[in-house]
N, C-alpha and C positions, 0 to 999 in steps of 0.2 A: 534761167535755171540755176545759174550760179548764185543768185540771190536767195534761193530757197534754203532753209536750214537743212543741213545734212543729218540724217538719222544717226543717233549715237548708238554705239555698240556697248556691250558689257564692259569692254576694256577701256572705252573712252567716255562713258557716261558719267552721270553725277556720282555714281558709287565709287568712281575711281579715286575721288578726293578723300573718301572715307576709308580707303584701304581695302575695297572689296575685290581688287584684282585677283585673278587666279594665281594662287601660289603665294599671295601676300600673307603676312603673319596673322592678320585679323580676319582672313577669309573663312576660318573655321569658328563657328559660334562659341564652342567650348574650349577654344585654345587657351592654355594656361599662359599667364604673363611670363616675361623673361626673368631669368634669375637675377639680372642686374636690377630690374625694377622692384622685384620682391625684396631684394637685399636693401635697396635704398629706402624702401618703406618699412624696413624692420620686420618683415613677415617671413623670413627664412628663405631657404634655397628652393629652387624649382623641384629638386628631387624630393624634398620634404613634403611639398604640396602634392606631388604626384602620389607619394605613398599614402598621404592622408586621404586623397580622393579615392584611391584603390581600396583602402580599408573601408570607407563609407559605402562604396559600391558592393564590396563583398558582404558587408553586414546586411545591406538591403536585400541582396540575393538570398542570403541565408534565411532572412525573415520570411521571404516568399516561399522558398523551396525547402526550408528546414522542417523540423518536427512540428506539426501543427498542434495547437492547444486542443485537448480533448473536451468536447462538449459534455457538461455534467449529465445530460440525459443519456448519452452514449455510455458514460462511465457507470451510471446506475444500472443500465440494462446488461452491459458486459460483466460488471461485478456480480450481479445476481446469477447469471448463467455460470460463471466460473465457480462461485461458491457452491451451487447445487451439485455440480459434477465432482468437485473436489471432495466433499464430505462423504459421498457414496463410496469413494475409493479408499479413504483413509480412516473411516470411523473405528475399525477394530483396534487400532493403535490408541485412539482416544479412550476407548473403553478400558483397555488394560492400564493406561496411565491413571485414570480416575480410580480404578480399583486399588491400585498400589498406594495411592495417596490416602485413600480412606482406610487402608489396613493399618490402623494406628499401632504404634509400638506399645502403648499403654496396656493393650490387651494382647493375649498370645497371637502372634501374626498367623494369618491363615495361609498366605502365599510365601513361597521361598524365593520367588523371582518372577521374571516376565514369562518364562516358559511354563512354570508351574501354574501361574494365573490363567494362561490360555488353556492348559491341559484340564484343570479343574472346571473351568467354565464350560468347555465343550462336553466334558463328562456329565455335568449336572444339567445343562440346558441345550446341548447340541451346538452346531455351528451358528444357529440363529441367536444363541446367547451372546455372541460377540457383537451383535447388532442391537442389543437391548438399549433403548434410549435414542436410537437413530432418528426416529420420527421427530423428536423434540429438536434435535440439531438440524435435521433437514428442513423443517419448517422455519427454522431461524437462520440457517446459513445463507439462504438466498437473499433475504432482506439485509442480513448483516453485511455481506460483501457489497451489496448495492449501496448501503449507507456509507460504508467505509470508502469505497472508490469515488462515489459521488461527492462526499464531503471533501475528500482530498483534492479532487480536481477543482471544486468551487473555491477552496482556500488557496490553492497553488496557482491557479490561472492568473490572478492579478499580480503575482510575485515573480512571474517568469520574465526573462529579458526578451529582446526583439527576436532572438533565434528560437525561443521556446525553452531555453535552458533554465533550470531551477538550481540555485546554489544549495549546498549541503545543509547549511544552518536552517534555511527556510524549509527544506524538505523535512527536517526534524520537527519543526513547529507544526507544519501541516499534518504530518503523521500523528503527532500528539493530539491535534484537534479531531482528526478522523477516528482515532481510537476512543476518545472520550465520547464522541457522538454515538458510535456503535455500541458502546458499553451501556449508555443510558437508555437508548431506544430499543435495542434488540438483545444484546449479549447477556445482561444480568438476568432478566426473566427466563431466557432460553437456557442459560447455564444452570440456574437454580432447578428448573424442571428436570434437566438431564441428570444432574447429580442426585436428586431425590429418587428418580426412577432407577438409576444404577444402584444406589445405596439400598433401596427397597428390595432389590433382587437378592442382596446378600442376607436378608433377614430369613429366619426359619419359616416365617409365615408372611409372605409378601402381601401387601395391602392393595397395590395398584394392579389392575388387570390390563392396563394399556395406557397409551399417552393421554387420550381424552378423559379416561376415567381418573387418571392421576391428577390431571390439571383441575378437573372439577372438584375432586376431593381436597386438594391443596387450597383452592380458592374458597371452598365452603368452610373449611376449618380455620384458615388464617387470613382470608381476604386477599385482595390483589397484592397487598403488602407482603404476603408470603412468597410471592414470586420475585421479590426484590431483596432477598436476603443477600448480604455481602456486597451491597452496591458500592460502598467505598473501596473495598478491595478489588472489585471488578473494574471500576474506573481507573484505579492505579495500575492494575495489570494490563488492561487493554490500551490505555494511553501510552504507557512505556513500551508495550509490545509493538504497536504500530509506529511509534516514533523511531524505534530502533530499526524496524524492517524497512520503512520507507527511506530512512537516512542511509542505511547500508546499500539498498538497491539503487538509490539516486547517486551515491558516491561511486559505485561500480559502473553505473551507466555513463556518468560523466567521464570517468577514466577511460572507458572503452571507446567512446565516441571522440574524445579529444576535442580538437578544434573544428570537427565536422559534425554539426548537429543533424545533418541529413543521413548520416551513416546508419544503415539498418542493422538491427540485432537479430541474429538467428535464434529460433526458439530454443535450441540447445544452450546457447549462451545465456538467454533469459532464465532458463531453468537452473543453470549453475549459479547465477547471481541470486536468484530467488532462494535457493537452498542455503546459500551462505548467509543471506539476510535472516532466514528462519533460524539457523543455528545460533546466530548472534543474539536473537531475541530470547531463545531458550535459556542460554547461559546468563543473560542479563536480567530476566525477571521470573525465573522458576519459583523463587521463594514467595513472590506475590501470588503466583498461581496456586501454590500449596495452601496459603492462607485463605484465598478465595474459595477453594474447594471445601475446606473445613467449615467455612462460614455458610456454605450453601447445603451442607449435608443434613441428614436427619437429626444429628446431635448438635446442631448449631446453637441450641439453647444453653449449652455448657459455657459459651463464651459471651462476655458482656458486649464486646465490640471487636473491631478488627485488630486494634492494638493489643487487647487482652488475649485474643486468639494467638497472635504471633508470640506473645510473651509466654503463654502456656506451652506452646509447641517447643520453644527454646528451653524452657525450664524442665519439662518432663521427658523430652525426646532428644534434646541436643541439637546443635546447629545443622548436623547432617540431615535432619528430618526435613529441612527446607528444600532439599534437593531430591526428595523421594519421587520416583517416577520420571527422573530426568531423561534416562535412556529411551524409554518408549515415547516420551514426549518429543525428544530430539528427532527420532525417526518420523513421527507423525507430522511435526511442524515443518521440517525440511521438505518433506514430500508435499505437504499442504501448500506452503508458500510458493514452491517451484511450480506446482500445477496451476495455482490461482493466477500467478503473474503471466505464465505462458498463455493460458486460455484467455485471460483478460486482454492481453496485447493482440492476440489473433482475432478475437471477436471485435475489438475496436477497429482493426484494419478492415474487417468485413463490413462493419457498419459504416465506415467512411465511404465505401463504394456505393452503398444503397441509401444512406441518409446524409444528404448534403446540408451542412451547417456553416455558418460564418466562422 
């Protein structure tokens, strides 16, 4: 019996020579090397490596549990829903803004201000008059917001870091791209029709009986090109518009979340940030909006091009004319952007629960 080999234990077996004893330094597979060995190898101290390891671990955890990248399909659907709801709420302010911008100083002004515009419109056409041209915006707002948010997500997704964070400069560029896309595909024809319908209502003998009649008449007389009046001004306006809005919104979002990309934003906070982004865009590009509106009106033939329109406004009406309608536009846009961002974020959250994507 004594000649039989004695069974080895974990403490006595072959692993003992390789340092696998319980409590030995190498018994833990991921044990970090000692400070002396790291220092000898010129790799820094043990505390430095522990901090580096912890940073990589936290980054990986943030990438898994942080803000997920929004699928473009979800962005398109959520943006369309948000745009439709928003325009039904805020259209009267858009109507007043457009009327004041069309009330050129070269002719005797019809309106003395916002209140007077609302009062005369209701007297002449009733409350429904404040919603004249709504159909053209409603038909366009749903695809407009869909294109805007879908394009923004498609452009921004490859630019985000491992935590889903988008830096401010890239958000500006992505917003610019989203604004240009929506201007060409949706906004220019939609805005042209809206302005013509509203401007037609100011005439003593309105020509258009409604949205579809107005569209058919415009296309019959001017062709499809007639719905693309002021394209250059619209691209400039929408591009800068969305660039400013997404930049400010992303700036505020990054500031609010700080180093925690998983931090949730309450809808009230989202609304406040959205209103701020809307206000910034109003003061930043209202002159372009005024030029765009003039280029899409019934008297657009007076101007050779976008530059000539801006020059004539400056020459005949002064620089202050570029900010006509700023107050009603400010109220409308702040409410618009706040509502859109809140509804968009909430719809995306809902879609994440029922539509699973990578």
